[in-house]
PDB file of N, CA, C and O in Angstrom:
ATOM      1  N   UNK A   1       0.886  -1.058   0.409  1.00  0.00           N
ATOM      2  CA  UNK A   1      -0.107  -0.246  -0.042  1.00  0.00           C
ATOM      3  C   UNK A   1       0.813   1.561   0.241  1.00  0.00           C
ATOM      4  O   UNK A   1       1.591   1.902   1.132  1.00  0.00           O
ATOM      5  N   UNK A   2       0.270   2.330  -0.935  1.00  0.00           N
ATOM      6  CA  UNK A   2       1.450   3.396  -0.696  1.00  0.00           C
ATOM      7  C   UNK A   2       0.091   4.737  -0.984  1.00  0.00           C
ATOM      8  O   UNK A   2      -0.713   4.781  -1.915  1.00  0.00           O
ATOM      9  N   UNK A   3       0.223   5.556   0.008  1.00  0.00           N
ATOM     10  CA  UNK A   3      -0.529   6.697  -0.061  1.00  0.00           C
ATOM     11  C   UNK A   3      -2.058   5.981  -0.288  1.00  0.00           C
ATOM     12  O   UNK A   3      -2.780   6.324  -1.224  1.00  0.00           O
ATOM     13  N   UNK A   4      -2.516   4.763   0.865  1.00  0.00           N
ATOM     14  CA  UNK A   4      -3.809   4.185   0.742  1.00  0.00           C
ATOM     15  C   UNK A   4      -4.495   3.973  -0.564  1.00  0.00           C
ATOM     16  O   UNK A   4      -5.605   4.420  -0.853  1.00  0.00           O
ATOM     17  N   UNK A   5      -3.381   2.924  -1.665  1.00  0.00           N
ATOM     18  CA  UNK A   5      -3.637   2.351  -2.566  1.00  0.00           C
ATOM     19  C   UNK A   5      -3.152   1.339  -2.651  1.00  0.00           C
ATOM     20  O   UNK A   5      -2.324   0.910  -1.848  1.00  0.00           O
ATOM     21  N   UNK A   6      -3.598   0.695  -3.724  1.00  0.00           N
ATOM     22  CA  UNK A   6      -2.451  -0.900  -4.001  1.00  0.00           C
ATOM     23  C   UNK A   6      -1.398  -0.471  -4.840  1.00  0.00           C
ATOM     24  O   UNK A   6      -1.613  -0.105  -5.996  1.00  0.00           O
ATOM     25  N   UNK A   7      -0.200  -0.494  -4.300  1.00  0.00           N
ATOM     26  CA  UNK A   7       0.796  -0.221  -5.734  1.00  0.00           C
ATOM     27  C   UNK A   7       1.336  -1.641  -6.086  1.00  0.00           C
ATOM     28  O   UNK A   7       1.943  -1.832  -7.140  1.00  0.00           O
ATOM     29  N   UNK A   8       1.127  -2.530  -5.272  1.00  0.00           N
ATOM     30  CA  UNK A   8       1.560  -3.813  -6.039  1.00  0.00           C
ATOM     31  C   UNK A   8       0.619  -5.321  -5.605  1.00  0.00           C
ATOM     32  O   UNK A   8       0.122  -5.316  -4.479  1.00  0.00           O
ATOM     33  N   UNK A   9       0.468  -6.158  -6.196  1.00  0.00           N
ATOM     34  CA  UNK A   9       0.244  -7.505  -5.624  1.00  0.00           C
ATOM     35  C   UNK A   9       0.667  -8.591  -5.968  1.00  0.00           C
ATOM     36  O   UNK A   9       1.414  -8.740  -6.935  1.00  0.00           O
ATOM     37  N   UNK A  10       0.219  -9.599  -5.164  1.00  0.00           N
ATOM     38  CA  UNK A  10       0.600 -10.876  -6.019  1.00  0.00           C
ATOM     39  C   UNK A  10      -0.267 -11.816  -5.114  1.00  0.00           C
ATOM     40  O   UNK A  10      -0.394 -11.632  -3.903  1.00  0.00           O
ATOM     41  N   UNK A  11      -0.812 -12.771  -5.763  1.00  0.00           N
ATOM     42  CA  UNK A  11      -1.338 -13.851  -5.293  1.00  0.00           C
ATOM     43  C   UNK A  11      -0.227 -15.179  -5.125  1.00  0.00           C
ATOM     44  O   UNK A  11       0.469 -15.748  -5.966  1.00  0.00           O
ATOM     45  N   UNK A  12      -0.368 -15.354  -3.908  1.00  0.00           N
ATOM     46  CA  UNK A  12       1.161 -16.717  -3.912  1.00  0.00           C
ATOM     47  C   UNK A  12       0.139 -18.111  -3.458  1.00  0.00           C
ATOM     48  O   UNK A  12      -0.662 -17.936  -2.540  1.00  0.00           O
ATOM     49  N   UNK A  13       0.191 -19.040  -3.924  1.00  0.00           N
ATOM     50  CA  UNK A  13      -0.115 -20.267  -3.483  1.00  0.00           C
ATOM     51  C   UNK A  13       0.551 -21.177  -2.994  1.00  0.00           C
ATOM     52  O   UNK A  13       1.693 -21.196  -3.454  1.00  0.00           O
ATOM     53  N   UNK A  14       0.310 -22.065  -2.145  1.00  0.00           N
ATOM     54  CA  UNK A  14       1.438 -23.333  -1.563  1.00  0.00           C
ATOM     55  C   UNK A  14       0.425 -24.422  -0.940  1.00  0.00           C
ATOM     56  O   UNK A  14      -0.676 -24.280  -0.408  1.00  0.00           O
ATOM     57  N   UNK A  15       0.963 -25.203  -1.122  1.00  0.00           N
ATOM     58  CA  UNK A  15       0.249 -26.541  -0.801  1.00  0.00           C
ATOM     59  C   UNK A  15       0.600 -27.131   0.791  1.00  0.00           C
ATOM     60  O   UNK A  15       0.108 -28.090   1.386  1.00  0.00           O
ATOM     61  N   UNK A  16       1.485 -26.310   1.148  1.00  0.00           N
ATOM     62  CA  UNK A  16       1.941 -26.713   2.608  1.00  0.00           C
ATOM     63  C   UNK A  16       1.082 -26.286   3.405  1.00  0.00           C
ATOM     64  O   UNK A  16       0.431 -25.304   3.047  1.00  0.00           O
ATOM     65  N   UNK A  17       0.865 -26.788   4.494  1.00  0.00           N
ATOM     66  CA  UNK A  17       0.179 -26.532   5.681  1.00  0.00           C
ATOM     67  C   UNK A  17       0.711 -25.308   5.919  1.00  0.00           C
ATOM     68  O   UNK A  17       1.775 -24.897   5.454  1.00  0.00           O
ATOM     69  N   UNK A  18      -0.374 -24.445   6.985  1.00  0.00           N
ATOM     70  CA  UNK A  18       0.201 -23.142   7.530  1.00  0.00           C
ATOM     71  C   UNK A  18       0.731 -23.349   8.643  1.00  0.00           C
ATOM     72  O   UNK A  18      -0.072 -23.784   9.468  1.00  0.00           O
ATOM     73  N   UNK A  19       1.900 -23.198   9.056  1.00  0.00           N
ATOM     74  CA  UNK A  19       3.206 -23.425  10.724  1.00  0.00           C
ATOM     75  C   UNK A  19       3.900 -21.740  10.295  1.00  0.00           C
ATOM     76  O   UNK A  19       3.641 -21.002   9.344  1.00  0.00           O
ATOM     77  N   UNK A  20       4.582 -21.621  11.127  1.00  0.00           N
ATOM     78  CA  UNK A  20       4.944 -20.462  11.205  1.00  0.00           C
ATOM     79  C   UNK A  20       6.378 -20.483  10.844  1.00  0.00           C
ATOM     80  O   UNK A  20       6.979 -19.409  10.851  1.00  0.00           O
ATOM     81  N   UNK A  21       7.033 -21.628  10.513  1.00  0.00           N
ATOM     82  CA  UNK A  21       8.250 -21.855   9.444  1.00  0.00           C
ATOM     83  C   UNK A  21       7.653 -21.668   8.364  1.00  0.00           C
ATOM     84  O   UNK A  21       7.871 -20.502   8.036  1.00  0.00           O
ATOM     85  N   UNK A  22       7.028 -22.162   7.639  1.00  0.00           N
ATOM     86  CA  UNK A  22       5.960 -22.009   6.739  1.00  0.00           C
ATOM     87  C   UNK A  22       5.576 -20.551   6.134  1.00  0.00           C
ATOM     88  O   UNK A  22       5.669 -20.238   4.947  1.00  0.00           O
ATOM     89  N   UNK A  23       5.094 -19.672   7.268  1.00  0.00           N
ATOM     90  CA  UNK A  23       4.941 -18.455   6.648  1.00  0.00           C
ATOM     91  C   UNK A  23       5.841 -17.646   6.503  1.00  0.00           C
ATOM     92  O   UNK A  23       5.745 -16.561   5.931  1.00  0.00           O
ATOM     93  N   UNK A  24       7.076 -18.244   7.160  1.00  0.00           N
ATOM     94  CA  UNK A  24       8.614 -17.151   7.254  1.00  0.00           C
ATOM     95  C   UNK A  24       8.980 -17.475   6.030  1.00  0.00           C
ATOM     96  O   UNK A  24       9.554 -16.566   5.430  1.00  0.00           O
ATOM     97  N   UNK A  25       8.819 -18.626   5.367  1.00  0.00           N
ATOM     98  CA  UNK A  25       9.139 -18.872   3.833  1.00  0.00           C
ATOM     99  C   UNK A  25       8.629 -18.085   2.897  1.00  0.00           C
ATOM    100  O   UNK A  25       9.276 -17.391   2.113  1.00  0.00           O
ATOM    101  N   UNK A  26       7.209 -18.208   2.984  1.00  0.00           N
ATOM    102  CA  UNK A  26       6.288 -17.853   2.468  1.00  0.00           C
ATOM    103  C   UNK A  26       6.522 -16.223   2.051  1.00  0.00           C
ATOM    104  O   UNK A  26       6.517 -15.681   0.946  1.00  0.00           O
ATOM    105  N   UNK A  27       6.734 -15.661   3.456  1.00  0.00           N
ATOM    106  CA  UNK A  27       6.815 -14.237   2.932  1.00  0.00           C
ATOM    107  C   UNK A  27       8.248 -13.860   2.966  1.00  0.00           C
ATOM    108  O   UNK A  27       8.317 -12.636   3.075  1.00  0.00           O
ATOM    109  N   UNK A  28       9.633 -14.508   2.908  1.00  0.00           N
ATOM    110  CA  UNK A  28      10.484 -14.243   2.217  1.00  0.00           C
ATOM    111  C   UNK A  28       9.955 -14.273   0.689  1.00  0.00           C
ATOM    112  O   UNK A  28       9.723 -13.252   0.041  1.00  0.00           O
ATOM    113  N   UNK A  29       9.790 -15.655   0.187  1.00  0.00           N
ATOM    114  CA  UNK A  29       9.448 -15.766  -1.399  1.00  0.00           C
ATOM    115  C   UNK A  29       8.584 -14.606  -2.104  1.00  0.00           C
ATOM    116  O   UNK A  29       8.696 -14.301  -3.292  1.00  0.00           O
ATOM    117  N   UNK A  30       7.668 -13.984  -1.145  1.00  0.00           N
ATOM    118  CA  UNK A  30       6.455 -13.244  -1.549  1.00  0.00           C
ATOM    119  C   UNK A  30       7.376 -11.737  -1.651  1.00  0.00           C
ATOM    120  O   UNK A  30       7.293 -11.062  -2.677  1.00  0.00           O
ATOM    121  N   UNK A  31       8.142 -11.351  -0.630  1.00  0.00           N
ATOM    122  CA  UNK A  31       8.899 -10.041  -1.035  1.00  0.00           C
ATOM    123  C   UNK A  31       9.823 -10.092  -2.351  1.00  0.00           C
ATOM    124  O   UNK A  31       9.944  -9.251  -3.241  1.00  0.00           O
ATOM    125  N   UNK A  32      10.495 -11.467  -2.175  1.00  0.00           N
ATOM    126  CA  UNK A  32      11.074 -11.554  -3.140  1.00  0.00           C
ATOM    127  C   UNK A  32      11.054 -11.227  -4.959  1.00  0.00           C
ATOM    128  O   UNK A  32      11.767 -10.684  -5.802  1.00  0.00           O
ATOM    129  N   UNK A  33       9.673 -11.994  -4.864  1.00  0.00           N
ATOM    130  CA  UNK A  33       8.701 -11.509  -5.861  1.00  0.00           C
ATOM    131  C   UNK A  33       7.977 -10.327  -6.377  1.00  0.00           C
ATOM    132  O   UNK A  33       7.568 -10.086  -7.513  1.00  0.00           O
ATOM    133  N   UNK A  34       7.902  -9.524  -5.086  1.00  0.00           N
ATOM    134  CA  UNK A  34       7.389  -7.924  -5.105  1.00  0.00           C
ATOM    135  C   UNK A  34       8.507  -6.985  -5.258  1.00  0.00           C
ATOM    136  O   UNK A  34       8.483  -5.761  -5.386  1.00  0.00           O
ATOM    137  N   UNK A  35       9.809  -8.070  -5.207  1.00  0.00           N
ATOM    138  CA  UNK A  35      11.327  -6.903  -5.148  1.00  0.00           C
ATOM    139  C   UNK A  35      11.405  -5.833  -4.134  1.00  0.00           C
ATOM    140  O   UNK A  35      12.002  -4.762  -4.244  1.00  0.00           O
ATOM    141  N   UNK A  36      10.402  -6.470  -2.669  1.00  0.00           N
ATOM    142  CA  UNK A  36      10.854  -5.758  -1.068  1.00  0.00           C
ATOM    143  C   UNK A  36      11.445  -5.996  -0.423  1.00  0.00           C
ATOM    144  O   UNK A  36      12.042  -7.045  -0.668  1.00  0.00           O
ATOM    145  N   UNK A  37      11.730  -5.433   0.640  1.00  0.00           N
ATOM    146  CA  UNK A  37      12.468  -5.953   1.513  1.00  0.00           C
ATOM    147  C   UNK A  37      12.178  -6.816   2.517  1.00  0.00           C
ATOM    148  O   UNK A  37      11.059  -6.557   2.959  1.00  0.00           O
ATOM    149  N   UNK A  38      12.758  -7.842   3.142  1.00  0.00           N
ATOM    150  CA  UNK A  38      12.086  -8.545   4.151  1.00  0.00           C
ATOM    151  C   UNK A  38      11.670  -8.195   5.601  1.00  0.00           C
ATOM    152  O   UNK A  38      12.463  -8.078   6.535  1.00  0.00           O
ATOM    153  N   UNK A  39      10.464  -8.059   5.664  1.00  0.00           N
ATOM    154  CA  UNK A  39       9.833  -7.701   7.149  1.00  0.00           C
ATOM    155  C   UNK A  39      10.877  -8.570   8.431  1.00  0.00           C
ATOM    156  O   UNK A  39      11.325  -9.691   8.190  1.00  0.00           O
ATOM    157  N   UNK A  40      11.143  -7.874   9.724  1.00  0.00           N
ATOM    158  CA  UNK A  40      11.477  -8.601  10.922  1.00  0.00           C
ATOM    159  C   UNK A  40       9.628  -9.364  11.347  1.00  0.00           C
ATOM    160  O   UNK A  40       8.534  -8.800  11.380  1.00  0.00           O
ATOM    161  N   UNK A  41      10.017 -10.796  11.600  1.00  0.00           N
ATOM    162  CA  UNK A  41       8.984 -11.708  11.501  1.00  0.00           C
ATOM    163  C   UNK A  41       9.185 -11.782  13.084  1.00  0.00           C
ATOM    164  O   UNK A  41      10.222 -12.160  13.629  1.00  0.00           O
ATOM    165  N   UNK A  42       8.006 -11.352  13.743  1.00  0.00           N
ATOM    166  CA  UNK A  42       7.796 -11.750  15.237  1.00  0.00           C
ATOM    167  C   UNK A  42       6.779 -12.882  15.306  1.00  0.00           C
ATOM    168  O   UNK A  42       6.327 -13.185  14.201  1.00  0.00           O
ATOM    169  N   UNK A  43       6.290 -13.609  16.381  1.00  0.00           N
ATOM    170  CA  UNK A  43       5.503 -14.055  16.616  1.00  0.00           C
ATOM    171  C   UNK A  43       4.075 -13.473  16.261  1.00  0.00           C
ATOM    172  O   UNK A  43       3.296 -13.870  15.395  1.00  0.00           O
ATOM    173  N   UNK A  44       3.927 -12.359  17.213  1.00  0.00           N
ATOM    174  CA  UNK A  44       2.551 -11.404  16.812  1.00  0.00           C
ATOM    175  C   UNK A  44       1.962 -11.195  15.490  1.00  0.00           C
ATOM    176  O   UNK A  44       0.766 -10.981  15.293  1.00  0.00           O
ATOM    177  N   UNK A  45       2.931 -11.273  14.541  1.00  0.00           N
ATOM    178  CA  UNK A  45       2.700 -11.361  13.274  1.00  0.00           C
ATOM    179  C   UNK A  45       2.017 -12.688  12.202  1.00  0.00           C
ATOM    180  O   UNK A  45       1.497 -12.608  11.089  1.00  0.00           O
ATOM    181  N   UNK A  46       2.282 -13.861  13.081  1.00  0.00           N
ATOM    182  CA  UNK A  46       2.082 -14.822  12.677  1.00  0.00           C
ATOM    183  C   UNK A  46       0.594 -15.365  13.230  1.00  0.00           C
ATOM    184  O   UNK A  46      -0.214 -16.053  12.605  1.00  0.00           O
ATOM    185  N   UNK A  47       0.481 -14.846  14.586  1.00  0.00           N
ATOM    186  CA  UNK A  47      -0.670 -14.598  15.428  1.00  0.00           C
ATOM    187  C   UNK A  47      -1.571 -13.891  14.427  1.00  0.00           C
ATOM    188  O   UNK A  47      -2.368 -14.484  13.701  1.00  0.00           O
ATOM    189  N   UNK A  48      -1.420 -12.841  14.442  1.00  0.00           N
ATOM    190  CA  UNK A  48      -2.535 -11.899  13.432  1.00  0.00           C
ATOM    191  C   UNK A  48      -2.797 -12.558  12.487  1.00  0.00           C
ATOM    192  O   UNK A  48      -4.011 -12.692  12.336  1.00  0.00           O
ATOM    193  N   UNK A  49      -1.911 -13.267  11.431  1.00  0.00           N
ATOM    194  CA  UNK A  49      -2.023 -14.157  10.340  1.00  0.00           C
ATOM    195  C   UNK A  49      -3.102 -15.331  10.835  1.00  0.00           C
ATOM    196  O   UNK A  49      -4.219 -15.236  10.326  1.00  0.00           O
ATOM    197  N   UNK A  50      -2.979 -15.961  11.372  1.00  0.00           N
ATOM    198  CA  UNK A  50      -3.916 -16.971  11.941  1.00  0.00           C
ATOM    199  C   UNK A  50      -5.247 -16.906  12.623  1.00  0.00           C
ATOM    200  O   UNK A  50      -6.174 -17.716  12.594  1.00  0.00           O
ATOM    201  N   UNK A  51      -5.092 -15.341  13.467  1.00  0.00           N
ATOM    202  CA  UNK A  51      -6.489 -15.003  13.901  1.00  0.00           C
ATOM    203  C   UNK A  51      -7.407 -14.096  12.972  1.00  0.00           C
ATOM    204  O   UNK A  51      -8.584 -14.360  12.727  1.00  0.00           O
ATOM    205  N   UNK A  52      -6.936 -13.344  12.640  1.00  0.00           N
ATOM    206  CA  UNK A  52      -7.284 -12.197  11.342  1.00  0.00           C
ATOM    207  C   UNK A  52      -7.329 -12.562   9.850  1.00  0.00           C
ATOM    208  O   UNK A  52      -8.208 -12.112   9.114  1.00  0.00           O
ATOM    209  N   UNK A  53      -6.615 -13.173   9.533  1.00  0.00           N
ATOM    210  CA  UNK A  53      -5.850 -13.726   8.527  1.00  0.00           C
ATOM    211  C   UNK A  53      -5.388 -12.809   7.550  1.00  0.00           C
ATOM    212  O   UNK A  53      -5.656 -12.909   6.352  1.00  0.00           O
ATOM    213  N   UNK A  54      -4.824 -12.083   7.962  1.00  0.00           N
ATOM    214  CA  UNK A  54      -3.722 -10.953   7.358  1.00  0.00           C
ATOM    215  C   UNK A  54      -3.395 -10.175   8.798  1.00  0.00           C
ATOM    216  O   UNK A  54      -3.870  -9.959   9.913  1.00  0.00           O
ATOM    217  N   UNK A  55      -1.913  -9.841   7.723  1.00  0.00           N
ATOM    218  CA  UNK A  55      -0.759  -9.025   8.851  1.00  0.00           C
ATOM    219  C   UNK A  55      -0.509  -8.044   7.965  1.00  0.00           C
ATOM    220  O   UNK A  55      -0.748  -8.075   6.758  1.00  0.00           O
ATOM    221  N   UNK A  56       0.021  -7.088   8.647  1.00  0.00           N
ATOM    222  CA  UNK A  56       0.397  -5.778   8.183  1.00  0.00           C
ATOM    223  C   UNK A  56       1.335  -5.432   8.989  1.00  0.00           C
ATOM    224  O   UNK A  56       1.363  -5.384  10.219  1.00  0.00           O
ATOM    225  N   UNK A  57       2.531  -5.061   7.758  1.00  0.00           N
ATOM    226  CA  UNK A  57       4.419  -4.905   8.292  1.00  0.00           C
ATOM    227  C   UNK A  57       4.056  -2.997   8.075  1.00  0.00           C
ATOM    228  O   UNK A  57       3.625  -2.618   6.986  1.00  0.00           O
ATOM    229  N   UNK A  58       4.275  -2.061   9.124  1.00  0.00           N
ATOM    230  CA  UNK A  58       4.804  -0.788   8.388  1.00  0.00           C
ATOM    231  C   UNK A  58       6.368  -0.758   8.738  1.00  0.00           C
ATOM    232  O   UNK A  58       7.078  -1.611   9.270  1.00  0.00           O
ATOM    233  N   UNK A  59       6.645   0.484   8.269  1.00  0.00           N
ATOM    234  CA  UNK A  59       7.793   0.605   7.969  1.00  0.00           C
ATOM    235  C   UNK A  59       8.509   0.190   9.396  1.00  0.00           C
ATOM    236  O   UNK A  59       9.472  -0.572   9.305  1.00  0.00           O
ATOM    237  N   UNK A  60       8.203   0.533  10.402  1.00  0.00           N
ATOM    238  CA  UNK A  60       9.322  -0.050  11.620  1.00  0.00           C
ATOM    239  C   UNK A  60       9.157  -1.350  11.547  1.00  0.00           C
ATOM    240  O   UNK A  60      10.000  -2.061  12.095  1.00  0.00           O
ATOM    241  N   UNK A  61       8.050  -1.943  10.865  1.00  0.00           N
ATOM    242  CA  UNK A  61       8.926  -3.468  11.201  1.00  0.00           C
ATOM    243  C   UNK A  61      10.004  -4.214  10.240  1.00  0.00           C
ATOM    244  O   UNK A  61      10.498  -5.341  10.193  1.00  0.00           O
ATOM    245  N   UNK A  62      10.120  -2.958   9.469  1.00  0.00           N
ATOM    246  CA  UNK A  62      11.668  -3.258   8.513  1.00  0.00           C
ATOM    247  C   UNK A  62      12.821  -2.668   8.484  1.00  0.00           C
ATOM    248  O   UNK A  62      13.030  -1.461   8.605  1.00  0.00           O
ATOM    249  N   UNK A  63      13.758  -3.706   8.288  1.00  0.00           N
ATOM    250  CA  UNK A  63      15.513  -2.554   8.989  1.00  0.00           C
ATOM    251  C   UNK A  63      15.977  -1.913   7.615  1.00  0.00           C
ATOM    252  O   UNK A  63      16.746  -0.962   7.758  1.00  0.00           O
ATOM    253  N   UNK A  64      15.642  -2.266   6.264  1.00  0.00           N
ATOM    254  CA  UNK A  64      15.452  -1.293   5.357  1.00  0.00           C
ATOM    255  C   UNK A  64      14.160  -0.670   4.955  1.00  0.00           C
ATOM    256  O   UNK A  64      13.007  -1.075   5.096  1.00  0.00           O
ATOM    257  N   UNK A  65      14.718   0.598   4.330  1.00  0.00           N
ATOM    258  CA  UNK A  65      13.454   1.513   4.353  1.00  0.00           C
ATOM    259  C   UNK A  65      12.603   0.847   3.173  1.00  0.00           C
ATOM    260  O   UNK A  65      13.146   0.341   2.191  1.00  0.00           O
ATOM    261  N   UNK A  66      11.055   0.899   3.385  1.00  0.00           N
ATOM    262  CA  UNK A  66      10.346   0.320   2.455  1.00  0.00           C
ATOM    263  C   UNK A  66      10.024   1.322   1.986  1.00  0.00           C
ATOM    264  O   UNK A  66      10.090   2.351   2.660  1.00  0.00           O
ATOM    265  N   UNK A  67       9.527   1.338   0.552  1.00  0.00           N
ATOM    266  CA  UNK A  67       9.129   2.210  -0.640  1.00  0.00           C
ATOM    267  C   UNK A  67       7.702   2.218  -0.253  1.00  0.00           C
ATOM    268  O   UNK A  67       7.179   3.155  -0.858  1.00  0.00           O
ATOM    269  N   UNK A  68       6.960   1.691   0.372  1.00  0.00           N
ATOM    270  CA  UNK A  68       5.511   1.581   0.558  1.00  0.00           C
ATOM    271  C   UNK A  68       5.217   2.404   1.998  1.00  0.00           C
ATOM    272  O   UNK A  68       6.109   2.786   2.755  1.00  0.00           O
ATOM    273  N   UNK A  69       3.952   2.572   2.186  1.00  0.00           N
ATOM    274  CA  UNK A  69       3.289   2.630   3.645  1.00  0.00           C
ATOM    275  C   UNK A  69       3.632   1.255   4.006  1.00  0.00           C
ATOM    276  O   UNK A  69       4.794   0.987   4.310  1.00  0.00           O
ATOM    277  N   UNK A  70       2.897   0.536   4.000  1.00  0.00           N
ATOM    278  CA  UNK A  70       2.628  -0.966   4.483  1.00  0.00           C
ATOM    279  C   UNK A  70       2.663  -2.194   3.471  1.00  0.00           C
ATOM    280  O   UNK A  70       2.341  -1.969   2.304  1.00  0.00           O
ATOM    281  N   UNK A  71       3.020  -3.424   3.831  1.00  0.00           N
ATOM    282  CA  UNK A  71       3.353  -4.396   3.472  1.00  0.00           C
ATOM    283  C   UNK A  71       1.790  -4.935   4.096  1.00  0.00           C
ATOM    284  O   UNK A  71       1.633  -4.652   5.283  1.00  0.00           O
ATOM    285  N   UNK A  72       0.602  -5.693   3.414  1.00  0.00           N
ATOM    286  CA  UNK A  72      -0.112  -6.148   3.794  1.00  0.00           C
ATOM    287  C   UNK A  72       0.168  -7.826   3.451  1.00  0.00           C
ATOM    288  O   UNK A  72       0.669  -8.101   2.361  1.00  0.00           O
ATOM    289  N   UNK A  73      -0.159  -8.881   4.379  1.00  0.00           N
ATOM    290  CA  UNK A  73      -0.211 -10.224   3.329  1.00  0.00           C
ATOM    291  C   UNK A  73      -1.809 -10.554   4.103  1.00  0.00           C
ATOM    292  O   UNK A  73      -2.154 -10.331   5.263  1.00  0.00           O
ATOM    293  N   UNK A  74      -2.533 -11.125   3.036  1.00  0.00           N
ATOM    294  CA  UNK A  74      -4.101 -11.314   3.349  1.00  0.00           C
ATOM    295  C   UNK A  74      -4.099 -12.759   2.973  1.00  0.00           C
ATOM    296  O   UNK A  74      -3.554 -13.045   1.907  1.00  0.00           O
ATOM    297  N   UNK A  75      -4.718 -13.874   3.811  1.00  0.00           N
ATOM    298  CA  UNK A  75      -5.534 -14.819   3.358  1.00  0.00           C
ATOM    299  C   UNK A  75      -6.327 -14.901   2.160  1.00  0.00           C
ATOM    300  O   UNK A  75      -7.488 -14.777   2.550  1.00  0.00           O
ATOM    301  N   UNK A  76      -6.323 -15.017   1.138  1.00  0.00           N
ATOM    302  CA  UNK A  76      -7.384 -15.196   0.489  1.00  0.00           C
ATOM    303  C   UNK A  76      -8.053 -16.615  -0.203  1.00  0.00           C
ATOM    304  O   UNK A  76      -7.642 -17.163  -1.226  1.00  0.00           O
ATOM    305  N   UNK A  77      -8.984 -16.967   0.490  1.00  0.00           N
ATOM    306  CA  UNK A  77      -9.332 -18.287   0.216  1.00  0.00           C
ATOM    307  C   UNK A  77     -10.071 -18.448  -0.838  1.00  0.00           C
ATOM    308  O   UNK A  77     -10.714 -17.435  -1.111  1.00  0.00           O
ATOM    309  N   UNK A  78     -10.204 -19.181  -1.419  1.00  0.00           N
ATOM    310  CA  UNK A  78     -11.086 -19.252  -3.095  1.00  0.00           C
ATOM    311  C   UNK A  78     -12.560 -19.632  -2.542  1.00  0.00           C
ATOM    312  O   UNK A  78     -13.494 -19.784  -3.328  1.00  0.00           O
TER     313      UNK A  78
END
């Protein structure tokens, strides 16, 4: 998201079961495909994804400078 608009989007699929380890691997792959830096992942990010089906990463979740206002990861069930 940048200025409250979607700057880039990606639909990512995996046949693997949702676990904290897989979530981290998926997040790295998503960031690589979007050419975005990897956020610092803490346990609360994974809990938010499990409980609310999304995680929002803001600038303070990144070591590097983010070109966007935030990175949102959502679980989009078919």
